[in-house]
N, CA, C and O of each residue as an XYZ file, in Angstrom:
880
protein
N       0.650    -14.267     24.610
C       1.474    -14.525     23.294
C       1.583    -12.736     22.900
O       0.907    -11.778     23.277
N       2.727    -12.850     22.006
C       2.928    -11.360     21.992
C       2.195    -10.815     20.764
O       1.466    -11.487     20.034
N       2.519     -9.323     20.606
C       1.322     -8.877     19.423
C       1.984     -9.351     18.100
O       1.255     -9.597     17.139
N       3.508     -9.509     17.991
C       3.473     -9.970     16.639
C       2.657    -11.454     16.487
O       1.867    -11.615     15.556
N       2.932    -12.575     17.533
C       2.383    -13.998     17.339
C       0.774    -13.658     17.188
O       0.099    -14.469     16.554
N       0.181    -12.580     17.701
C      -1.414    -12.694     17.659
C      -1.430    -12.062     15.906
O      -2.375    -12.274     15.147
N      -0.585    -11.529     15.644
C      -0.694    -11.124     14.237
C      -0.578    -12.105     13.208
O      -1.210    -11.960     12.161
N       0.021    -12.900     13.360
C       0.457    -14.102     12.638
C      -0.440    -14.955     12.854
O      -0.615    -15.619     11.833
N      -1.421    -15.420     14.093
C      -1.960    -16.303     14.117
C      -3.570    -15.945     13.814
O      -4.435    -16.820     13.862
N      -3.865    -14.518     13.489
C      -4.893    -14.007     12.688
C      -4.637    -14.181     11.534
O      -5.574    -14.739     10.961
N      -3.778    -13.962     10.885
C      -3.332    -13.915      9.375
C      -3.664    -15.658      9.220
O      -4.439    -16.011      8.332
N      -3.136    -16.520      9.982
C      -3.336    -17.792      9.551
C      -5.010    -18.337      9.793
O      -5.676    -19.174      9.184
N      -5.233    -17.716     10.613
C      -7.187    -17.788     10.407
C      -7.973    -17.316      9.174
O      -8.966    -17.762      8.599
N      -7.239    -16.341      8.987
C      -7.883    -15.628      7.729
C      -7.600    -16.425      6.517
O      -8.531    -16.632      5.739
N      -6.437    -16.891      6.270
C      -6.038    -17.754      5.085
C      -6.750    -18.905      5.055
O      -7.408    -19.280      4.085
N      -6.643    -19.473      6.075
C      -7.443    -20.888      6.322
C      -8.936    -20.809      6.163
O      -9.549    -21.783      5.727
N      -9.593    -19.621      6.517
C     -11.183    -19.426      5.908
C     -11.501    -18.994      4.684
O     -12.487    -19.509      4.157
N     -10.905    -18.171      4.101
C     -10.933    -17.129      2.953
C     -10.159    -17.588      2.106
O     -10.466    -16.956      1.095
N      -9.248    -18.362      1.805
C      -8.262    -18.332      1.015
C      -7.786    -19.891      0.707
O      -6.663    -20.275      1.034
N      -8.679    -20.694      0.092
C      -8.515    -22.042     -0.165
C      -7.226    -22.344     -0.555
O      -6.609    -21.568     -1.286
N      -6.674    -23.520     -0.103
C      -5.231    -24.386     -0.520
C      -5.249    -24.245     -1.743
O      -6.310    -24.328     -2.362
N      -3.788    -23.941     -2.496
C      -4.033    -23.949     -3.690
C      -2.396    -24.366     -3.951
O      -1.466    -23.608     -3.677
N      -2.252    -25.615     -4.487
C      -1.088    -26.232     -4.854
C      -0.125    -25.740     -5.749
O       1.089    -25.948     -5.769
N      -0.884    -25.007     -6.545
C      -0.082    -24.155     -7.578
C       0.613    -23.041     -6.818
O       1.806    -22.755     -6.920
N      -0.207    -22.502     -6.112
C       0.296    -21.179     -5.212
C       1.262    -21.626     -4.380
O       2.250    -20.892     -4.339
N       1.298    -22.642     -3.670
C       2.145    -23.328     -2.963
C       3.360    -23.445     -3.389
O       4.331    -22.933     -2.832
N       3.404    -24.279     -4.634
C       4.752    -24.667     -5.083
C       5.137    -23.280     -5.609
O       6.332    -23.342     -5.899
N       4.693    -22.156     -5.840
C       5.444    -20.706     -6.246
C       6.535    -20.609     -5.038
O       7.705    -20.322     -5.293
N       6.081    -20.867     -3.684
C       6.877    -20.133     -2.461
C       8.093    -21.044     -2.385
O       9.227    -20.695     -2.056
N       7.662    -22.359     -2.766
C       8.596    -23.509     -2.490
C       9.586    -23.518     -3.199
O      10.691    -23.673     -2.679
N       9.403    -23.304     -4.975
C      10.327    -22.703     -5.474
C      11.184    -21.778     -5.413
O      12.390    -21.989     -5.538
N      10.533    -20.328     -5.160
C      11.277    -19.318     -4.427
C      12.217    -19.350     -3.655
O      13.249    -18.679     -3.697
N      11.824    -20.332     -2.726
C      12.933    -20.756     -1.311
C      14.018    -21.345     -1.833
O      15.160    -21.027     -1.503
N      13.721    -22.307     -2.743
C      14.529    -23.296     -3.202
C      15.910    -22.600     -4.026
O      17.098    -22.814     -3.786
N      15.382    -21.811     -4.941
C      16.250    -20.692     -5.486
C      17.232    -19.784     -5.015
O      18.285    -19.298     -5.425
N      16.256    -19.711     -3.652
C      17.256    -18.683     -2.667
C      17.064    -17.018     -2.830
O      17.737    -16.038     -2.514
N      15.589    -17.273     -3.592
C      14.803    -15.732     -3.651
C      14.532    -15.094     -2.154
O      14.036    -15.810     -1.285
N      14.860    -13.787     -1.898
C      14.348    -13.405     -0.729
C      12.936    -13.265     -0.107
O      12.079    -12.690     -0.778
N      12.632    -13.730      1.089
C      11.338    -13.695      1.445
C      10.629    -12.647      1.491
O       9.899    -12.554      2.478
N      10.600    -11.670      0.606
C      10.017    -10.375      0.723
C       8.746    -10.425      0.031
O       8.094     -9.381      0.031
N       8.267    -11.444     -0.562
C       7.077    -10.987     -1.521
C       5.584    -11.028     -0.545
O       5.567    -11.165      0.678
N       4.414    -10.877     -1.409
C       3.448    -10.523     -0.579
C       2.955    -11.587      0.193
O       3.253    -12.645     -0.362
N       2.165    -11.809      1.509
C       1.427    -12.604      1.795
C       0.271    -13.122      1.142
O      -0.465    -12.463      0.407
N       0.092    -14.710      1.530
C      -1.366    -15.039      0.753
C      -2.593    -14.087      0.627
O      -3.272    -13.880     -0.378
N      -2.720    -13.569      1.836
C      -3.682    -12.696      2.276
C      -3.720    -11.489      1.431
O      -4.721    -10.936      0.974
N      -2.292    -11.111      1.271
C      -2.422     -9.819      0.082
C      -2.228     -9.808     -1.122
O      -2.342     -8.889     -1.933
N      -1.836    -11.166     -1.279
C      -2.132    -11.848     -2.968
C      -3.517    -11.901     -3.343
O      -3.813    -11.796     -4.533
N      -4.616    -12.090     -2.246
C      -5.812    -12.042     -2.564
C      -6.699    -11.045     -2.965
O      -7.611    -10.924     -3.783
N      -5.911    -10.104     -1.791
C      -6.243     -8.692     -1.791
C      -6.278     -8.038     -3.225
O      -7.263     -7.527     -3.758
N      -4.867     -8.167     -3.800
C      -4.528     -8.097     -5.343
C      -5.320     -8.370     -6.070
O      -5.859     -7.523     -6.782
N      -5.635     -9.707     -6.100
C      -6.422    -10.397     -7.127
C      -7.902     -9.716     -6.741
O      -8.606     -9.786     -7.749
N      -8.472     -9.213     -5.866
C     -10.028     -8.440     -5.537
C      -9.836     -7.101     -6.258
O     -10.787     -6.628     -6.880
N      -8.889     -6.589     -6.219
C      -8.413     -5.327     -6.633
C      -8.381     -5.007     -8.217
O      -8.731     -3.987     -8.811
N      -7.830     -6.254     -8.714
C      -8.148     -6.212    -10.324
C      -9.337     -6.744    -10.718
O      -9.609     -6.415    -11.873
N     -10.068     -7.371    -10.251
C     -11.427     -8.089     -9.995
C     -12.357     -6.651    -10.049
O     -13.003     -6.232    -11.010
N     -12.224     -6.106     -8.841
C     -13.156     -4.489     -8.674
C     -13.008     -3.751     -9.632
O     -13.988     -3.385    -10.281
N     -11.680     -3.341     -9.958
C     -11.472     -2.563    -11.343
C     -11.519     -3.072    -12.838
O     -11.225     -2.492    -13.883
N     -11.974     -4.308    -12.599
C     -12.666     -4.897    -13.945
C     -11.074     -4.729    -14.717
O     -11.078     -5.056    -15.904
N     -10.245     -4.436    -14.369
C      -8.872     -4.111    -15.102
C      -8.506     -5.211    -16.175
O      -8.602     -6.415    -15.939
N      -8.107     -4.720    -17.295
C      -7.997     -5.631    -18.760
C      -6.463     -5.141    -18.881
O      -5.828     -5.734    -19.754
N      -5.752     -4.142    -18.139
C      -4.321     -3.925    -18.434
C      -3.592     -3.605    -16.924
O      -3.833     -2.592    -16.266
N      -2.638     -4.700    -16.513
C      -2.085     -4.352    -15.168
C      -0.642     -4.520    -15.584
O      -0.232     -5.334    -16.411
N       0.269     -3.404    -14.715
C       1.498     -2.845    -14.589
C       1.813     -3.305    -13.239
O       1.080     -2.965    -12.311
N       2.979     -4.151    -13.014
C       3.378     -4.414    -11.957
C       5.324     -4.026    -12.070
O       6.001     -4.172    -13.089
N       5.830     -3.528    -10.710
C       6.932     -2.881    -10.960
C       7.815     -3.711     -9.570
O       7.739     -3.239     -8.435
N       8.552     -4.860     -9.843
C       9.229     -5.715     -8.838
C       8.421     -7.068     -9.258
O       7.244     -7.083     -8.900
N       8.758     -7.872     -9.761
C       8.460     -9.267    -10.221
C       8.671    -10.250     -8.999
O       7.716    -10.971     -8.710
N       9.730    -10.338     -8.322
C      10.494    -11.133     -7.720
C      10.408    -12.381     -7.994
O      11.207    -12.637     -8.895
N       9.631    -13.606     -7.545
C       9.444    -14.632     -8.184
C       8.351    -15.089     -8.749
O       8.215    -16.284     -9.011
N       7.316    -14.057     -9.035
C       6.070    -14.242     -9.756
C       4.501    -14.218     -8.822
O       3.355    -14.264     -9.269
N       4.976    -14.128     -7.390
C       3.948    -14.608     -6.521
C       2.419    -13.671     -6.731
O       1.274    -14.069     -6.946
N       2.933    -12.395     -6.576
C       2.087    -11.333     -6.569
C       1.438    -11.174     -8.232
O       0.264    -10.870     -8.445
N       2.276    -11.396     -9.128
C       1.959    -11.304    -10.743
C       0.973    -12.473    -10.960
O       0.006    -12.326    -11.707
N       1.211    -13.623    -10.317
C       0.041    -14.399    -10.664
C      -1.267    -14.552    -10.022
O      -2.252    -15.090    -10.527
N      -1.176    -13.993     -8.789
C      -2.765    -13.656     -8.268
C      -3.160    -12.575     -9.146
O      -4.311    -12.687     -9.568
N      -2.482    -11.507     -9.554
C      -3.168    -10.615    -10.523
C      -3.643    -11.256    -11.559
O      -4.771    -11.028    -11.996
N      -2.916    -12.044    -12.019
C      -3.343    -12.311    -13.675
C      -4.500    -13.486    -13.361
O      -5.463    -13.734    -14.086
N      -4.247    -13.978    -12.417
C      -5.960    -15.036    -12.308
C      -6.752    -14.221    -12.477
O      -7.698    -14.558    -13.188
N      -6.749    -13.054    -12.024
C      -8.175    -12.153    -11.678
C      -8.397    -11.395    -13.409
O      -9.423    -10.747    -13.614
N      -7.429    -11.553    -14.454
C      -7.696    -10.707    -15.654
C      -8.799    -11.825    -16.449
O      -9.066    -13.027    -16.453
N      -9.185    -10.663    -17.043
C     -10.417    -11.313    -18.302
C      -9.468    -12.022    -19.357
O      -8.278    -11.731    -19.479
N     -10.211    -13.110    -20.202
C      -9.592    -13.696    -21.264
C      -8.922    -12.474    -22.127
O      -7.908    -12.874    -22.700
N      -9.205    -11.127    -22.370
C      -8.074    -10.216    -23.032
C      -7.319     -9.575    -22.469
O      -6.560     -8.790    -23.037
N      -7.354     -9.754    -21.308
C      -6.197     -9.244    -20.135
C      -4.880     -9.361    -20.145
O      -4.340    -10.414    -20.485
N      -4.195     -8.273    -19.765
C      -2.805     -8.662    -20.009
C      -1.906     -8.220    -18.719
O      -2.173     -7.054    -18.428
N      -1.062     -8.712    -17.980
C       0.083     -8.231    -17.277
C       1.578     -7.644    -17.683
O       2.436     -8.335    -18.233
N       1.687     -6.736    -17.445
C       3.512     -6.422    -17.842
C       3.963     -6.451    -16.257
O       3.284     -6.032    -15.320
N       5.162     -6.996    -16.190
C       5.648     -6.911    -14.916
C       7.471     -6.630    -15.353
O       8.094     -7.176    -16.263
N       7.934     -5.695    -14.441
C       9.635     -5.428    -14.816
C      10.138     -6.158    -13.396
O       9.556     -6.303    -12.321
N      11.364     -6.523    -13.817
C      11.916     -7.180    -12.732
C      13.627     -6.725    -13.142
O      14.112     -6.777    -14.272
N      14.267     -6.321    -11.989
C      15.715     -6.284    -12.323
C      16.454     -7.367    -12.209
O      17.522     -7.212    -12.800
N      16.340     -8.489    -11.661
C      17.101     -9.406    -11.400
C      16.885    -10.387    -12.515
O      15.724    -10.695    -12.782
N      17.776    -10.857    -13.125
C      17.577    -11.715    -14.321
C      17.230    -13.290    -13.591
O      16.348    -13.971    -14.114
N      17.933    -13.790    -12.428
C      17.592    -14.836    -12.266
C      16.287    -14.864    -11.535
O      15.658    -15.920    -11.609
N      15.699    -13.734    -10.736
C      14.426    -13.692    -10.061
C      13.072    -14.048    -11.290
O      12.000    -14.645    -11.188
N      13.817    -13.300    -12.503
C      12.934    -13.137    -13.653
C      12.499    -14.534    -14.143
O      11.350    -14.957    -14.274
N      13.765    -15.210    -14.406
C      13.617    -16.588    -14.664
C      12.794    -17.537    -13.940
O      12.186    -18.454    -14.494
N      12.779    -17.254    -12.420
C      12.280    -18.414    -11.530
C      10.787    -17.749    -11.783
O       9.908    -18.562    -12.070
N      10.451    -16.511    -11.717
C       9.334    -16.288    -11.906
C       8.452    -16.765    -13.238
O       7.250    -17.020    -13.324
N       9.549    -16.789    -14.287
C       8.694    -17.445    -15.479
C       8.065    -18.809    -15.229
O       6.876    -19.089    -15.385
N       9.369    -19.881    -14.680
C       8.950    -20.764    -14.546
C       7.424    -20.992    -13.822
O       6.536    -21.766    -14.176
N       7.443    -20.029    -12.669
C       6.432    -20.252    -11.850
C       4.961    -20.193    -12.605
O       3.986    -20.939    -12.512
N       5.192    -19.026    -13.375
C       3.834    -18.512    -14.406
C       3.593    -19.881    -15.406
O       2.548    -20.532    -15.413
N       4.531    -20.106    -16.064
C       4.148    -21.630    -16.561
C       3.478    -22.522    -15.763
O       2.396    -22.910    -16.203
N       3.858    -22.965    -14.656
C       3.237    -24.039    -14.161
C       2.059    -23.381    -13.580
O       1.149    -24.208    -13.534
N       1.677    -22.195    -13.098
C       0.425    -21.733    -12.709
C      -0.437    -21.806    -13.938
O      -1.616    -22.073    -13.705
N      -0.089    -21.618    -15.263
C      -0.952    -21.482    -16.608
C      -1.412    -20.282    -17.140
O      -2.340    -20.105    -17.929
N      -0.422    -19.222    -16.457
C      -0.847    -17.906    -16.660
C       0.072    -17.306    -17.894
O      -0.260    -16.378    -18.632
N       0.996    -17.869    -17.932
C       2.120    -17.001    -18.664
C       1.869    -16.467    -19.977
O       2.600    -15.590    -20.436
N       0.739    -17.001    -20.712
C       0.349    -16.475    -21.826
C      -0.353    -15.041    -21.575
O      -0.549    -14.225    -22.475
N      -0.672    -14.871    -20.337
C      -1.186    -13.010    -19.892
C       0.093    -12.207    -19.521
O       0.026    -10.980    -19.449
N       1.213    -12.845    -19.291
C       2.061    -12.086    -18.194
C       3.227    -12.024    -19.587
O       3.537    -12.910    -20.384
N       3.711    -10.510    -19.465
C       5.114    -10.248    -20.357
C       6.344     -9.855    -19.483
O       6.089     -8.752    -18.999
N       7.432    -10.240    -19.121
C       8.447     -9.728    -18.112
C       9.277     -8.991    -18.858
O       9.705     -9.412    -19.932
N       9.635     -7.649    -18.300
C      10.807     -6.935    -18.758
C      11.751     -7.088    -18.077
O      11.535     -6.542    -16.994
N      13.277     -7.810    -18.130
C      14.217     -7.853    -17.460
C      15.017     -6.351    -17.301
O      15.179     -5.866    -18.421
N      15.516     -5.555    -16.304
C      16.535     -4.481    -15.953
C      15.973     -3.615    -15.339
O      14.836     -3.770    -14.894
N      16.721     -2.443    -15.182
C      16.212     -1.379    -14.312
C      14.841     -0.890    -14.628
O      14.420     -0.700    -15.769
N      14.223     -0.714    -13.596
C      12.586     -0.360    -13.996
C      12.756      1.178    -14.768
O      12.251      1.480    -15.850
N      13.589      2.032    -13.922
C      13.731      3.312    -14.833
C      14.140      3.140    -15.937
O      14.402      4.219    -16.468
N      14.331      2.286    -16.566
C      15.235      2.273    -18.213
C      14.032      1.323    -18.881
O      14.091      1.251    -20.109
N      12.970      0.599    -18.252
C      12.107     -0.348    -18.944
C      10.542      0.538    -18.905
O       9.619      0.299    -19.683
N      10.514      1.530    -17.876
C       9.401      2.219    -17.935
C       8.982      3.195    -19.343
O       7.890      3.312    -19.901
N      10.205      3.776    -19.632
C       9.893      4.814    -20.731
C       9.556      3.773    -22.117
O       8.793      4.095    -23.027
N      10.083      2.864    -22.061
C       9.546      1.748    -23.238
C       8.308      1.133    -23.434
O       8.002      0.276    -24.263
N       7.382      1.870    -22.255
C       6.021      1.251    -22.298
C       5.030      2.494    -22.715
O       3.814      2.305    -22.706
N       5.655      3.942    -23.130
C       5.185      5.212    -22.961
C       3.987      4.936    -24.086
O       2.780      5.083    -23.889
N       4.580      4.532    -25.221
C       3.200      4.567    -26.348
C       2.450      3.463    -26.315
O       1.791      3.195    -27.320
N       2.391      2.597    -25.160
C       1.292      1.551    -25.239
C       0.266      1.959    -24.851
O       0.295      3.179    -24.695
N      -0.979      1.342    -24.532
C      -2.307      1.746    -24.109
C      -2.229      2.124    -22.585
O      -1.665      1.426    -21.742
N      -2.678      2.962    -22.412
C      -2.585      3.392    -20.547
C      -3.261      1.852    -19.778
O      -4.132      1.078    -20.174
N      -2.344      1.864    -18.436
C      -2.873      0.723    -17.657
C      -4.032      1.068    -16.720
O      -4.184      2.202    -16.265
N      -4.911     -0.051    -16.430
C      -5.898      0.199    -15.591
C      -5.576      0.240    -13.429
O      -6.106      0.794    -12.466
N      -4.381     -0.743    -13.677
C      -4.208     -1.254    -12.361
C      -2.692     -0.991    -12.313
O      -2.073     -1.262    -13.342
N      -1.911     -0.433    -11.118
C      -0.534     -0.540    -11.291
C      -0.185     -0.680     -9.747
O      -0.605      0.042     -8.842
N       0.763     -1.878     -9.632
C       1.070     -2.384     -8.398
C       2.921     -2.145     -8.272
O       3.677     -2.712     -9.061
N       3.252     -1.542     -7.543
C       4.637     -0.914     -7.206
C       4.953     -1.477     -5.960
O       4.421     -1.195     -4.887
N       6.089     -2.506     -6.216
C       6.438     -3.315     -4.941
C       8.134     -3.881     -5.594
O       8.475     -4.958     -6.083
N       8.995     -2.464     -5.291
C      10.351     -2.606     -5.962
C      11.029     -1.844     -4.995
O      10.445     -1.484     -3.973
N      12.275     -1.547     -5.229
C      13.348     -0.459     -4.366
C      12.723      0.638     -3.657
O      12.168      1.476     -4.369
N      12.700      0.789     -2.544
C      11.747      1.919     -2.127
C      12.410      3.353     -2.556
O      11.778      4.331     -2.956
N      13.757      3.260     -2.390
C      14.194      4.831     -2.748
C      13.922      5.247     -4.135
O      13.980      6.452     -4.382
N      13.625      4.387     -5.103
C      13.117      4.850     -6.443
C      11.696      5.139     -6.193
O      11.256      5.568     -7.260
N      10.755      5.116     -5.303
C       9.521      5.303     -5.424
C       8.826      6.465     -5.828
O       7.749      6.311     -6.403
N       9.285      7.663     -5.611
C       9.012      8.581     -6.101
C       9.381      8.575     -7.767
O       8.429      8.870     -8.490
N      10.198      8.380     -8.196
C      10.680      7.993     -9.770
C       9.466      7.364    -10.276
O       8.782      7.845    -11.179
N       9.178      6.078     -9.557
C       7.935      5.229    -10.207
C       6.709      5.857    -10.218
O       5.840      5.688    -11.073
N       6.648      6.593     -9.245
C       5.307      7.366     -9.342
C       5.215      8.505    -10.679
O       4.336      8.510    -11.541
N       6.136      9.250    -10.595
C       6.247     10.184    -11.492
C       6.126      9.540    -13.046
O       5.593     10.251    -13.898
N       6.574      8.314    -13.392
C       6.723      7.287    -14.598
C       5.495      6.766    -14.866
O       5.095      6.742    -16.030
N       4.690      6.252    -13.771
C       3.578      5.701    -13.721
C       2.568      6.533    -14.618
O       1.924      6.221    -15.620
N       2.677      7.816    -13.818
C       1.696      8.567    -14.133
C       1.369      8.841    -15.692
O       0.245      9.014    -16.164
N       2.705      8.843    -16.446
C       2.523      8.781    -17.930
C       2.195      7.532    -18.536
O       1.986      7.403    -19.742
N       2.152      6.623    -17.703
C       1.041      5.359    -18.286
C      -0.341      5.232    -17.845
O      -1.042      4.316    -18.276
N      -0.711      5.958    -17.143
C      -2.130      6.222    -16.602
C      -3.284      7.144    -17.503
O      -3.110      7.785    -18.539
N      -4.262      6.987    -16.857
C      -5.506      7.390    -17.607
C      -5.937      7.745    -16.246
O      -5.351      7.402    -15.219
N      -7.358      8.693    -16.333
C      -7.738      8.960    -15.315
C      -8.810      7.468    -14.559
O      -9.451      6.594    -15.142
N      -8.656      7.661    -13.468
C      -9.600      6.191    -12.869
C      -8.354      5.219    -12.653
O      -8.574      4.257    -11.917
N      -7.052      5.342    -13.203
C      -5.826      4.493    -12.996
C      -5.765      4.162    -11.554
O      -5.574      5.158    -10.857
N      -5.879      2.975    -10.870
C      -5.579      2.873     -9.429
C      -4.064      2.484     -9.283
O      -3.534      1.700    -10.071
N      -3.429      3.035     -8.296
C      -2.150      2.730     -8.056
C      -1.832      2.260     -6.677
O      -2.096      2.966     -5.703
N      -1.315      1.176     -6.574
C      -0.886      0.543     -5.172
C       0.289      0.303     -4.880
O       0.938     -0.480     -5.574
N       0.852      0.944     -3.744
C       2.482      0.878     -3.536
C       2.422     -0.023     -1.973
O       1.684      0.221     -1.018
N       3.300     -0.950     -2.082
C       3.779     -1.862     -0.702
C       4.796     -1.091     -0.213
O       5.581     -0.250     -0.650
N       4.449     -1.841      1.239
C       5.839     -1.416      2.311
C       6.082     -0.016      2.260
O       7.008      0.478      1.616
N       5.225      0.654      2.962
C       5.138      2.155      2.851
C       5.153      2.795      4.342
O       5.238      4.006      4.545
N       5.035      1.562      5.607
C       4.897      2.121      6.650
C       6.613      1.489      7.501
O       7.126      1.918      8.535
N       7.000      0.623      6.783
C       8.240      0.058      7.553
C       8.301      0.005      8.645
O       9.300      0.573      9.087
N       7.341     -0.667      9.745
C       7.230     -0.675     11.233
C       7.809      0.491     11.673
O       8.807      0.623     12.380
N       6.845      1.610     11.025
C       6.883      2.590     11.794
C       7.867      3.767     11.433
O       7.725      4.956     11.718
N       8.933      3.147     10.715
C      10.247      4.181     10.402
C      10.338      5.262      9.653
O      11.146      6.187      9.567
N       8.934      4.843      8.899
C       8.828      6.533      7.929
C       8.629      7.923      8.720
O       8.702      9.016      8.158
N       8.321      7.715     10.354
C       8.592      8.816     11.081
C      10.130      9.305     11.257
O      10.497     10.410     11.656
N      10.818      8.367     10.919
C      12.327      8.883     11.342
C      12.785      9.957      9.828
O      12.879      9.578      8.660
N      12.972     11.168     10.314
C      13.283     12.383      9.440
C      14.725     11.976      9.117
O      15.036     12.112      7.933
N      15.615     11.526      9.905
C      17.040     11.579      9.856
C      17.572     10.086      9.713
O      18.762      9.847      9.919
N      16.705      9.123      9.370
C      17.117      8.058      9.002
C      18.261      7.740      7.966
O      18.546      8.400      6.967
N      18.749      6.790      8.342
C      20.276      6.244      7.262
C      19.664      5.772      6.379
O      20.315      5.896      5.342
N      18.635      5.228      6.201
C      17.947      4.495      5.182
C      17.408      4.810      4.271
O      16.282      5.277      4.440
N      18.052      4.688      2.619
C      17.558      5.369      1.614
C      16.205      4.978      1.191
O      15.513      5.707      0.481
N      15.798      3.740      1.659
C      14.411      3.304      1.762
C      13.223      4.002      1.930
O      12.225      4.271      1.261
N      13.854      4.300      3.546
C      13.027      5.427      4.276
C      12.799      6.769      3.630
O      11.726      7.315      3.374
N      13.998      7.177      3.424
C      14.146      8.715      2.326
C      13.251      8.630      1.166
O      12.413      9.525      1.061
N      13.291      7.511      0.090
C      12.514      7.355     -1.028
C      10.900      7.394     -0.627
O      10.145      8.200     -1.171
N      10.485      6.531      0.286
C       9.109      6.456      1.010
C       8.623      7.931      1.427
O       7.486      8.318      1.158
N       9.642      8.792      2.157
C       8.880     10.054      2.798
C       8.822     11.078      1.574
O       7.925     11.908      1.425
N      10.199     10.847      0.497
C       9.983     11.435     -0.403
C       8.525     11.458     -1.614
O       7.898     12.311     -2.242
N       8.507     10.005     -1.441
C       6.962      9.609     -2.333
C       5.863     10.673     -1.836
O       5.331     11.450     -2.629
N       5.497     10.645     -0.155
C       4.775     11.305      0.331
C       4.560     12.503      0.111
O       3.510     13.072     -0.189
N       6.031     13.058      0.332
C       6.161     14.661     -0.200
C       5.484     15.271     -1.698
O       4.875     16.307     -1.966
N       5.889     14.155     -2.459
C       5.594     14.076     -3.995
C       3.899     14.198     -3.976
O       3.302     15.012     -4.680
N       3.305     13.365     -3.161
C       1.616     13.028     -3.534
C       0.832     14.036     -2.829
O      -0.334     14.319     -3.105
N       1.888     14.826     -1.440
C       1.041     16.110     -0.824
C       0.446     17.079     -1.918
O       1.086     17.813     -2.671
N      -1.087     16.901     -1.830
C      -1.680     18.076     -2.874
C      -1.305     17.808     -3.848
O      -1.357     18.758     -4.629
N      -0.695     16.425     -4.485
C      -0.711     16.529     -5.875
C      -1.688     16.631     -7.213
O      -2.497     15.709     -7.317
N      -1.700     17.338     -7.931
C      -2.749     17.902     -8.882
C      -3.540     16.878     -9.695
O      -4.432     17.187    -10.484
N      -3.100     15.520     -9.412
C      -3.493     14.368    -10.072
C      -3.859     13.368     -9.784
O      -4.580     12.640    -10.465
N      -3.348     13.116     -8.531
C      -3.736     11.825     -7.581
C      -4.198     12.226     -6.257
O      -3.686     13.166     -5.649
N      -5.092     11.573     -5.837
C      -6.041     11.290     -4.904
C      -5.377     10.333     -3.773
O      -5.175      9.252     -4.325
N      -5.049     10.294     -2.723
C      -4.103      9.147     -2.320
C      -4.378      8.845     -0.811
O      -5.003      9.760     -0.274
N      -4.063      7.772      0.031
C      -4.454      7.306      1.429
C      -3.418      6.165      1.400
O      -2.785      5.651      0.478
N      -3.468      5.921      2.885
C      -2.471      4.722      3.314
C      -3.469      3.914      4.175
O      -4.341      4.442      4.864
N      -3.320      2.960      4.100
C      -3.848      1.837      5.181
C      -3.151      0.866      5.478
O      -2.766      0.044      4.647
N      -2.842      0.816      6.932
C      -1.854      0.241      7.668
C      -2.123     -1.127      7.721
O      -3.223     -1.442      7.267
N      -1.358     -2.106      8.190
C      -1.230     -3.501      7.831
C      -0.640     -4.267      9.077
O       0.438     -3.844      9.496
N      -1.139     -5.204      9.637
C       0.012     -6.095     10.315
C      -0.580     -7.720      9.970
O      -1.684     -8.071      9.555
N       0.574     -8.486     10.305
C       0.205     -9.769      9.676
C       1.561    -10.520      9.882
O       2.457    -10.079     10.601
N       1.640    -11.846      9.099
C       2.847    -12.521      9.122
C       4.146    -11.645      8.554
O       5.283    -12.011      8.848
N       3.925    -10.495      7.746
C       4.862     -9.900      7.337
C       5.402     -8.579      8.755
O       6.328     -7.768      8.723
N       4.639     -8.781      9.575
C       4.736     -7.522     10.446
C       3.886     -6.669     10.263
O       2.806     -6.915      9.727
N       4.277     -5.411     10.723
C       3.575     -3.955     10.850
C       4.238     -3.023      9.165
O       5.394     -2.690      8.903
N       3.103     -2.864      8.417
C       3.612     -2.195      6.999
C       2.457     -1.406      6.960
O       1.732     -1.030      7.881
N       2.388     -1.183      5.570
C       1.068     -0.599      5.114
C       1.381     -0.252      3.729
O       2.533     -0.020      3.364
N       0.273     -0.212      2.886
C       0.029      0.157      1.088
C      -0.579      1.608      1.319
O      -1.367      2.068      2.145
N       0.219      2.207      0.090
C      -0.315      3.516     -0.298
C      -1.447      3.142     -1.466
O      -1.321      2.204     -2.253
N      -2.437      3.949     -1.426
C      -3.568      3.569     -2.523
C      -3.402      5.026     -2.857
O      -2.968      5.896     -2.102
N      -3.919      5.201     -4.426
C      -4.059      6.456     -5.031
C      -4.841      6.077     -6.472
O      -4.859      4.973     -7.016
N      -5.309      6.981     -6.804
C      -6.252      7.056     -7.811
C      -5.701      8.474     -8.684
O      -5.191      9.516     -8.272
N      -6.042      8.019    -10.026
C      -5.638      9.091    -11.029
C      -6.577      9.902    -11.405
O      -7.489      9.544    -12.149
N      -6.450     11.142    -10.907
C      -7.591     12.175    -11.771
C      -7.408     12.578    -13.101
O      -8.242     13.300    -13.647
């Protein structure tokens, strides 16, 4: 069995043992595929991880950059308390429309508000709102440093920030990469190096999404 096959089999084992089958969540994946959305959302294991982060933080206000079909949004919304709310930002109107259907079907739409448009344009609209407790960034990687700078304005001491896809199969080591995504991730690391307001680290991951990782940061 190849390394990748082992990762996938382990993922299957973990999901089978620890994440009970949920028809509502399975229907989200099915609708996203039917509507032609790219298969780039978080896995079930990482969706449950997001759920647990929101629970651990006892987060009441959550911000997500990059809705796609709403799979990760729904996992996090399910972890919110009765008075909790999730704001999610999506560039693509079709993705937002599909996500809205998924959220309604999952019974969590009343906890979620979707802002459609470029996140760098919609983020400033949130600056007068109450700070967020937990922030998940999973959008265009070239703008990651800009997203970090913007969400700091929407944070408070203790706010947790999680950024997906920061290892890219090890390609972040390529200084001369022709990929804007890789350059954006590397610029984010440069920004976070000895940052005065953020303590951060990375945990690398393997599974059915391949070899990647999350950046975890806490606002001071």
